[in-house]
C-alpha positions as CSV (number, residue, x, y, z in Angstrom):
1,M,18.8,-19.3,-24.4
2,K,22.3,-18.3,-25.2
3,E,22.2,-14.5,-24.6
4,Q,20.2,-14.4,-21.3
5,I,21.0,-11.9,-18.6
6,P,22.0,-13.7,-15.3
7,G,19.4,-13.8,-12.6
8,N,21.3,-11.8,-10.1
9,I,21.7,-9.0,-12.6
10,K,18.0,-9.1,-13.4
11,E,17.2,-8.9,-9.7
12,E,19.6,-6.0,-9.1
13,R,18.1,-4.0,-12.0
14,S,14.6,-4.8,-10.8
15,K,15.4,-3.5,-7.3
16,K,16.8,-0.3,-8.8
17,L,13.8,0.3,-10.9
18,I,11.4,-0.3,-8.0
19,K,13.4,2.1,-5.8
20,L,13.3,4.8,-8.6
21,S,9.6,4.2,-9.1
22,N,8.9,4.7,-5.4
23,E,11.0,7.9,-5.3
24,N,9.2,9.3,-8.3
25,E,5.8,8.5,-6.7
26,I,6.7,10.4,-3.6
27,E,8.0,13.4,-5.6
28,Y,4.8,13.3,-7.7
29,N,2.6,13.2,-4.6
30,K,4.4,16.1,-2.9
31,K,3.1,18.4,-5.7
32,Y,-0.4,18.0,-4.1
33,I,0.5,19.1,-0.6
34,N,-1.8,22.0,0.5
35,K,-3.9,21.6,-2.7
36,E,-7.5,20.5,-3.0
37,V,-8.1,17.1,-4.5
38,E,-11.2,15.1,-5.4
39,V,-11.3,11.6,-4.1
40,L,-13.6,8.7,-4.5
41,I,-13.7,7.0,-1.1
42,E,-13.9,3.2,-1.5
43,E,-13.6,1.7,1.9
44,K,-12.8,2.1,5.6
45,K,-9.6,0.5,6.8
46,D,-9.0,0.7,10.5
47,E,-9.7,4.3,11.5
48,Y,-9.1,5.8,8.0
49,Y,-11.2,5.9,4.9
50,R,-9.3,5.0,1.8
51,G,-9.8,6.0,-1.8
52,H,-8.2,7.3,-5.0
53,T,-7.9,10.7,-6.7
54,K,-8.6,11.3,-10.3
55,N,-4.9,10.8,-10.9
56,Y,-5.0,7.4,-9.1
57,I,-3.2,8.6,-6.1
58,L,-4.0,6.5,-3.0
59,A,-5.5,8.8,-0.3
60,Y,-6.4,8.3,3.3
61,I,-8.7,10.5,5.5
62,K,-9.9,10.2,9.1
63,S,-13.6,11.1,9.5
64,D,-16.5,10.5,11.9
65,K,-18.9,10.6,8.9
66,N,-19.6,7.7,6.6
67,L,-17.7,8.5,3.5
68,E,-17.8,5.1,1.8
69,N,-18.8,5.3,-1.9
70,K,-18.8,9.1,-1.9
71,I,-16.7,11.6,-3.8
72,I,-15.2,14.2,-1.6
73,K,-13.0,17.3,-2.0
74,A,-10.2,17.6,0.6
75,I,-6.9,19.3,1.2
76,C,-3.8,17.1,0.9
77,K,-1.8,17.7,4.2
78,Q,1.1,15.3,3.7
79,T,2.5,12.4,1.7
80,E,3.5,9.0,3.0
81,D,5.4,6.2,1.2
82,N,2.7,5.4,-1.3
83,H,-0.3,7.6,-0.4
84,I,-1.4,11.1,0.6
85,T,-3.2,12.0,3.8
86,L,-6.2,14.4,3.6
87,K,-7.9,16.9,5.9
88,E,-10.9,19.3,5.7
89,Q,-13.2,17.3,3.5
90,Y,-16.7,17.9,2.2
91,V,-18.9,15.5,0.2
92,I,-19.7,16.6,-3.3
93,K,-21.4,13.5,-4.7
94,M,-23.1,10.5,-3.1
C-alpha cells in the first residue's frame, strides 16, 4: 500500500505504548495498597497462590491453607510490575 507507516516507526510507537500501559498499570495498582480487596484464587504457582480481583488485577498471596477456587478478602501490601501482593486473608466463599 502506498501510505503505509514504515516498520521501524510502527515498532517504536508500539514500544512506547506498551511502556505507557505498564506505567499506568503500576499507578492504578498503587491505589490499592493498604486496602482490602476481594480475590478469586485460581491456582498455586510455586509458593504463592494466584488469582484476580473484581477489577482484574493479578494478585499473589502466600498461604499454608488451600485457597484454590476460593474467594478471599485480603489487604494489598505492595505492587510489583504487573500484580499486587496480598496479606491477612480470610475465605469468604468456597
